matplotlib code that plots the C-alpha trace (Angstrom):
import matplotlib.pyplot as plt

x = [0.0, 1.3, 2.0, -0.9, 1.3, 3.1, -0.1, 0.0, -3.6, -6.4, -10.0, -13.1, -15.7, -19.1, -20.6, -24.4, -26.5, -30.3, -30.4, -27.2, -24.3, -20.8, -17.9, -14.4, -11.1, -9.6, -5.8, -3.9, -0.4, 2.0, 0.7, -2.7, -5.8, -7.2, -10.4, -10.7, -13.0, -10.4, -6.7, -5.8, -7.4, -6.8, -8.4, -12.0, -11.2, -7.9, -7.5, -4.3, -3.4, -2.6, -4.3, -6.1, -8.4, -11.3, -13.0, -16.3, -16.9, -20.3, -20.9, -23.5, -23.3, -19.8, -18.6, -17.5, -19.6, -18.9, -17.0, -17.8, -15.5, -15.8, -14.8, -15.0, -17.4, -19.8, -20.1, -19.3, -20.2, -18.4, -19.3, -17.0, -15.4, -12.1, -12.8, -11.6, -8.2, -8.2, -9.0, -6.0, -3.7, -5.0, -4.8, -2.9, -2.5, -5.9, -8.7, -11.6, -15.1, -17.2, -15.2, -18.3, -18.6, -15.3, -14.7, -16.6, -15.3, -15.0, -13.2, -11.0, -7.4, -5.9, -6.6, -4.8, -5.5, -6.9, -8.7, -8.7, -7.4, -9.8, -9.4, -11.6, -12.4, -12.7, -16.2, -14.7, -12.9, -14.2, -11.0, -8.8, -8.1, -6.9, -6.1, -7.9, -6.8, -9.8, -8.7, -11.3, -11.3, -12.6, -9.8, -7.0, -8.0, -7.4, -3.7, -2.0, -0.3, -1.8, -3.6, -0.6, 1.4, -1.1, -1.0, 2.8, 2.8, 0.5, 2.5, 5.7, 4.2, 2.9, 6.5, 7.6, 7.5, 9.6, 8.9, 9.7, 7.6, 3.9, 2.2, -0.3, -3.2, -5.8, -7.0, -10.7, -12.4, -15.9, -17.3, -16.2, -13.1, -10.0, -9.6, -6.1, -6.2, -3.0, -2.0, -3.1, -0.2, -1.1, 1.2, 1.9, 4.1, 7.6, 6.6, 3.9, 6.2, 8.9, 6.4, 6.1, 9.8, 11.4, 15.0, 14.7, 14.7, 17.3, 20.4, 19.5, 16.0, 17.4, 19.8, 17.1, 14.8, 17.7, 18.8, 15.2, 14.9, 18.3, 17.3, 14.2, 16.2, 18.8, 15.9, 14.4, 17.8, 18.7, 15.5, 16.6, 14.0, 14.5, 11.9, 12.7, 10.5, 11.9, 10.8, 9.2, 5.7, 6.4, 7.7, 5.3, 6.5, 5.1, 6.8, 9.0, 9.1, 7.3, 8.2, 5.0, 3.9, 5.7, 3.9, 7.2, 9.2, 10.9, 13.1, 16.6, 16.7, 13.3, 13.7, 12.7, 9.0, 8.7, 12.5, 12.6, 10.5, 10.5, 9.9, 12.0, 14.3, 14.8, 15.7, 19.2, 20.8, 21.2, 17.4, 16.7, 19.5, 18.3, 20.2, 19.3, 22.9, 23.8, 21.2, 21.0, 20.7, 19.6, 22.1, 19.6, 17.7, 20.8, 20.8, 17.1, 17.9, 20.7, 18.2, 15.9, 18.8, 19.6, 15.9, 15.9, 19.0, 18.0, 14.3, 15.0, 15.1, 18.5, 17.2, 15.5, 11.8, 12.4, 13.4, 10.9, 10.2, 12.1, 15.2, 14.8, 14.5, 17.6, 19.7, 18.6, 19.4, 22.9, 23.4, 24.3, 23.6, 25.2, 25.5, 24.9, 24.1, 21.0, 22.6, 19.5, 19.6, 20.3, 22.9, 24.4, 28.0, 27.8, 30.2, 27.5, 26.1, 29.7, 30.0, 26.6, 27.6, 30.8, 28.6, 26.2, 28.4, 29.1, 25.4, 24.9, 27.7, 26.6, 28.5, 26.6, 29.8, 31.4, 28.2, 28.1, 25.7, 23.0, 24.9, 27.9, 25.7, 24.1, 27.5, 28.6, 25.4, 26.0, 29.5, 28.2, 25.6, 28.4, 30.3, 33.0, 34.7, 36.8, 33.9, 35.8, 38.8, 36.5, 34.6, 37.9, 39.2, 36.0, 36.3, 40.0, 39.1, 36.3, 38.7, 41.3, 38.7, 37.6, 41.2, 41.9, 38.8, 39.8, 43.3, 41.8, 39.6, 42.6, 44.8, 41.9, 41.7, 45.5, 45.4, 42.6, 44.5, 47.7, 45.7, 44.1, 47.6, 49.0, 45.9, 46.5, 50.2, 49.1, 46.6, 49.2, 51.8, 49.3, 48.3, 52.0, 52.6, 49.5, 50.7, 54.2, 52.7, 50.5, 53.6, 55.6, 52.6, 52.3, 56.0, 55.8, 52.8, 54.5, 57.7, 55.6, 53.9, 57.3, 58.4, 55.3, 55.7, 52.8, 52.3, 50.9, 47.2, 46.4, 43.8, 40.5, 39.8]
y = [0.0, 3.4, 6.2, 8.7, 11.7, 11.0, 11.4, 13.8, 14.9, 14.1, 15.1, 14.0, 12.1, 10.5, 7.3, 7.8, 4.9, 4.4, 4.6, 6.4, 8.0, 6.8, 9.3, 8.3, 10.1, 9.8, 9.7, 9.9, 8.4, 8.2, 4.7, 4.3, 6.0, 4.7, 5.5, 4.6, 5.3, 4.2, 5.0, 2.1, -0.5, -1.6, 0.9, 0.1, 0.9, 0.7, 1.8, 1.6, 4.9, 3.3, 2.6, -0.4, 2.0, 3.9, 6.8, 8.3, 11.9, 13.2, 16.9, 19.5, 23.0, 22.2, 21.3, 17.8, 16.7, 13.0, 10.1, 6.5, 3.5, -0.3, -2.3, -6.0, -6.0, -3.4, 0.3, 2.7, 6.4, 8.9, 12.6, 15.3, 18.7, 19.6, 16.8, 19.1, 19.1, 15.3, 15.1, 17.3, 15.1, 11.9, 13.2, 10.9, 8.2, 6.6, 6.5, 9.0, 9.0, 10.4, 12.5, 14.4, 16.0, 17.9, 18.3, 19.2, 17.7, 20.3, 19.0, 16.0, 17.0, 13.6, 9.9, 6.5, 2.8, 2.6, 6.0, 9.7, 12.9, 15.8, 19.4, 19.9, 22.6, 22.4, 22.7, 24.6, 27.2, 27.6, 29.4, 26.4, 23.9, 20.3, 17.5, 14.2, 11.0, 8.7, 5.0, 2.4, -0.5, -2.9, -2.0, -2.0, -5.5, -6.9, -6.4, -8.7, -6.7, -3.4, -2.5, -3.2, -1.1, 1.8, 1.6, 1.6, 4.7, 6.5, 5.5, 6.8, 10.1, 10.7, 10.7, 13.3, 17.1, 19.0, 22.0, 20.0, 16.9, 16.8, 16.9, 14.3, 15.9, 13.1, 9.7, 8.7, 5.5, 4.2, 1.0, 1.8, 4.0, 5.2, 9.0, 10.5, 14.2, 16.1, 19.7, 21.2, 22.2, 25.0, 24.0, 21.2, 18.2, 18.6, 16.3, 18.6, 21.7, 20.1, 19.2, 22.9, 23.5, 22.0, 22.4, 22.1, 24.7, 27.5, 26.5, 28.6, 27.2, 23.6, 24.2, 25.6, 22.6, 20.1, 21.9, 21.7, 18.0, 17.2, 18.9, 16.7, 13.6, 14.3, 14.7, 11.2, 9.5, 10.8, 9.0, 5.8, 6.1, 5.9, 7.0, 4.6, 6.3, 9.8, 10.9, 14.1, 12.7, 12.5, 16.1, 19.0, 22.4, 25.4, 28.2, 25.4, 21.8, 19.1, 15.4, 13.3, 9.7, 7.7, 4.5, 2.7, 4.3, 1.9, 1.8, 1.1, -2.2, -3.2, -3.4, -7.0, -5.9, -5.2, -5.0, -4.1, -1.0, 2.3, 3.9, 2.5, 5.2, 6.6, 3.4, 2.8, -0.3, -2.0, -1.9, -3.4, -6.0, -6.7, -9.4, -10.3, -11.0, -7.4, -5.2, -1.6, 1.5, 5.2, 6.0, 4.5, 7.8, 9.8, 7.9, 8.8, 12.4, 12.3, 11.2, 14.1, 16.6, 15.5, 16.0, 19.5, 20.5, 19.1, 18.5, 14.9, 11.5, 10.0, 6.7, 8.0, 7.3, 6.9, 3.3, 0.6, 0.3, -3.0, -1.2, 1.6, -0.9, -2.9, 0.3, 1.4, -2.0, -1.9, 1.7, 2.5, 6.1, 9.0, 12.4, 14.9, 18.6, 20.1, 22.2, 24.3, 25.3, 29.0, 28.3, 25.2, 26.6, 28.4, 27.7, 26.5, 24.1, 22.7, 22.2, 20.5, 18.1, 17.3, 16.5, 14.3, 11.2, 11.1, 10.9, 8.4, 6.1, 2.5, 1.4, 2.8, 2.7, 5.2, 7.3, 10.6, 10.9, 13.6, 15.8, 16.0, 16.6, 19.5, 20.9, 20.7, 22.4, 25.3, 25.7, 25.7, 28.2, 30.6, 30.1, 27.7, 26.4, 23.8, 21.4, 18.3, 19.0, 19.5, 16.2, 14.3, 15.9, 14.8, 11.3, 11.1, 12.1, 9.5, 6.8, 7.8, 7.7, 4.3, 3.0, 4.3, 2.6, -0.5, -0.4, 0.1, -2.9, -4.9, -3.8, -4.7, -8.1, -8.5, -7.5, -10.0, -12.7, -11.8, -12.0, -15.3, -16.5, -15.6, -17.1, -20.3, -20.3, -19.9, -22.7, -24.9, -24.1, -25.0, -28.1, -29.1, -28.4, -30.5, -33.3, -33.1, -33.2, -36.1, -37.9, -37.3, -38.5, -41.7, -42.5, -42.0, -44.3, -47.0, -46.6, -46.9, -50.0, -51.6, -50.8, -52.2, -55.5, -57.9, -59.8, -63.4, -63.5, -65.3, -68.1, -67.3, -69.7]
z = [0.0, -1.0, 1.4, 1.1, 1.9, -1.5, -3.5, -6.5, -5.9, -3.5, -3.1, -1.3, -3.4, -2.9, -4.1, -4.2, -2.9, -2.6, 1.2, 2.2, 0.3, 0.9, 1.3, 0.1, -0.1, -3.6, -4.0, -7.3, -7.5, -10.5, -11.4, -9.8, -8.5, -5.2, -3.1, 0.5, 3.5, 6.0, 5.7, 7.9, 5.6, 2.0, -0.4, -1.6, -5.2, -7.0, -10.7, -12.7, -14.5, -17.8, -21.1, -19.7, -17.8, -19.2, -17.4, -18.5, -17.5, -16.6, -17.2, -16.3, -17.9, -19.3, -15.8, -14.8, -11.8, -11.8, -13.4, -14.1, -14.3, -14.5, -11.5, -11.2, -14.1, -12.6, -13.4, -10.5, -10.4, -8.3, -7.6, -6.4, -6.7, -8.6, -11.1, -14.0, -12.3, -12.0, -15.7, -16.6, -14.4, -16.0, -19.6, -21.9, -19.2, -19.4, -22.0, -21.6, -22.9, -24.6, -27.0, -28.2, -24.8, -25.1, -28.9, -32.1, -35.3, -38.1, -41.1, -42.3, -42.8, -43.6, -43.9, -43.8, -43.8, -40.3, -40.0, -40.5, -38.9, -38.2, -37.2, -34.1, -31.6, -27.9, -26.5, -23.6, -25.8, -29.4, -30.5, -29.5, -32.3, -32.0, -34.4, -33.6, -35.1, -35.3, -35.5, -36.6, -34.2, -36.9, -39.3, -36.7, -35.4, -38.8, -38.4, -35.8, -33.1, -34.3, -31.0, -28.8, -31.3, -31.0, -27.2, -27.3, -29.5, -27.1, -24.1, -25.7, -26.8, -23.3, -22.1, -24.6, -24.1, -26.7, -29.0, -32.1, -31.2, -31.6, -28.2, -27.2, -25.2, -24.5, -25.6, -26.0, -26.8, -27.7, -29.1, -32.7, -32.5, -30.6, -30.6, -30.2, -29.4, -30.4, -30.8, -34.0, -36.3, -38.6, -41.4, -43.9, -44.2, -45.4, -48.3, -49.4, -49.0, -51.2, -53.9, -54.6, -54.5, -57.6, -56.5, -52.8, -50.0, -49.4, -47.5, -44.4, -44.3, -44.6, -41.8, -39.6, -40.2, -39.6, -36.4, -35.0, -36.0, -34.5, -31.2, -31.1, -32.0, -29.3, -26.8, -27.6, -27.9, -24.4, -23.3, -25.0, -27.8, -31.5, -34.0, -36.9, -39.5, -40.1, -43.6, -45.1, -44.5, -40.8, -40.4, -40.2, -41.2, -39.4, -37.4, -36.1, -37.5, -35.6, -35.7, -35.8, -36.1, -33.4, -34.5, -35.2, -32.3, -29.9, -26.9, -28.2, -26.3, -27.5, -31.3, -31.9, -32.3, -36.0, -36.3, -40.1, -39.9, -41.8, -45.2, -48.2, -49.3, -45.8, -43.9, -42.4, -44.1, -40.6, -40.2, -43.7, -43.1, -39.5, -37.8, -34.2, -33.5, -34.6, -33.0, -34.3, -32.2, -32.4, -35.1, -37.6, -37.2, -38.3, -41.6, -42.2, -41.4, -43.9, -46.6, -45.5, -45.7, -49.2, -50.2, -48.6, -50.6, -54.0, -54.0, -55.0, -53.2, -52.4, -53.9, -57.1, -57.6, -61.3, -60.5, -59.4, -55.6, -55.5, -57.0, -54.5, -51.7, -52.9, -53.3, -49.8, -48.4, -49.9, -49.0, -52.6, -53.8, -55.6, -53.9, -56.7, -56.2, -57.8, -60.5, -60.8, -57.2, -56.8, -54.1, -55.8, -55.6, -52.3, -49.5, -47.1, -49.8, -50.2, -46.5, -46.2, -48.9, -46.9, -43.9, -45.8, -46.3, -42.6, -41.9, -44.6, -43.6, -44.1, -41.0, -38.0, -35.9, -38.3, -38.6, -36.7, -33.7, -33.4, -31.1, -33.4, -36.4, -34.6, -33.7, -37.4, -38.6, -36.2, -37.6, -41.2, -40.2, -39.0, -42.4, -41.0, -44.2, -42.3, -41.6, -42.9, -40.8, -37.8, -38.4, -38.8, -35.6, -33.7, -35.2, -34.2, -30.7, -30.6, -31.9, -29.3, -26.6, -27.9, -28.0, -24.5, -23.3, -25.2, -23.7, -20.3, -20.8, -22.1, -19.2, -16.9, -18.5, -18.3, -14.6, -14.0, -15.9, -13.9, -10.7, -11.8, -12.6, -9.2, -7.6, -9.6, -8.6, -5.0, -5.3, -7.1, -4.3, -1.6, -3.5, -3.9, -0.2, 0.7, -1.5, 0.1, 3.6, 2.6, 1.2, 4.4, 6.5, 4.4, 4.8, 8.5, 8.8, 6.7, 8.9, 12.1, 10.7, 10.0, 13.6, 15.2, 17.2, 16.8, 20.0, 19.9, 20.9, 24.1, 23.9, 25.6, 28.5]

ax = plt.figure().add_subplot(projection="3d")
ax.plot(x, y, z, "-o")
ax.set_aspect("equal")
plt.show()
């Protein structure tokens, strides 16, 4: 039982009964919500604050007056004050219902295989827009593992708070659909933006976008998360760029679920050539970002779409490409463009061990932004330092192993010495016993009367 003084929130609530109402104290903790009428006893009600729980809110005059939940197969209704605050604290952690109480659907702004995305307004504030992804339960259940995948995506998104990552607000559910409420981004995908730019974006605009993306990637990598599907369709361009669609995101140590995931033409070779004996890590995202940077600077795909999808996939799998500037680009021969094309091969390195990480890429971009013309020298210096650090670490490990081997050797010598000493002592003891036996006088036995 948790300590009640560690609760994040508490409020008095009432369960209405026919003869007499029952008063409880509600406590919200990080992983559960409990209600008790006696602090010395086990709580009467205990709800996990995760996506296995659904709470239905009951409103009067746009104010929440009660909530309903299922407990041991029966519906329970609870009334109380400050329930709006409770709803805010549970947002994104559990499923709510009904969505129509809090949002009005205005227009469809996108669609996919399992549902559509709508622009909606809050019933509490008609000037506040949100994007709601409506996921059809019937369609999603046709794909094995799709529902756990959706739950995983929502759980990951709920952990993330960054200016360049789309914010999850709330999650709703009814008999037919899941509803994922997110911030509304007044912009368009990078894919759509690039369709209207024949030769790519300006150098400065490309650097700005990449810096914002890298800051988001550094943030998720520090949390041990990799996106695994970075491509122009999953990047929204507004005042700042926003990374969206974390459906394939995974903890770095949990990649065995859908291991070969991503969009052909933007996948790291180690993902396409997945081998459980050679697990990949967050550097797979850097390869995808390299593909995006090339698209920004040229308006073209790294693995050209003039070929069949199979050829694109195979070229992507082998990491075979040609880095050619867009000759029609107004800044084709600028110093910054030259430096960016020096950076690209280090992001698109087939060997992930030789590929730059997100922090180094961001440092290099900042140098290019300030017109540093010695980017290649800087990258090589960083790589040399990294190699030296690796070698030092390797030498340390080798020295450590040598010391351990030496200690083991000394220990073995000590054991051998003790063993030899023991054997020598046993030998001396045996000789003494034999000598004593030789010296013993055996007296004739007397006959018993």
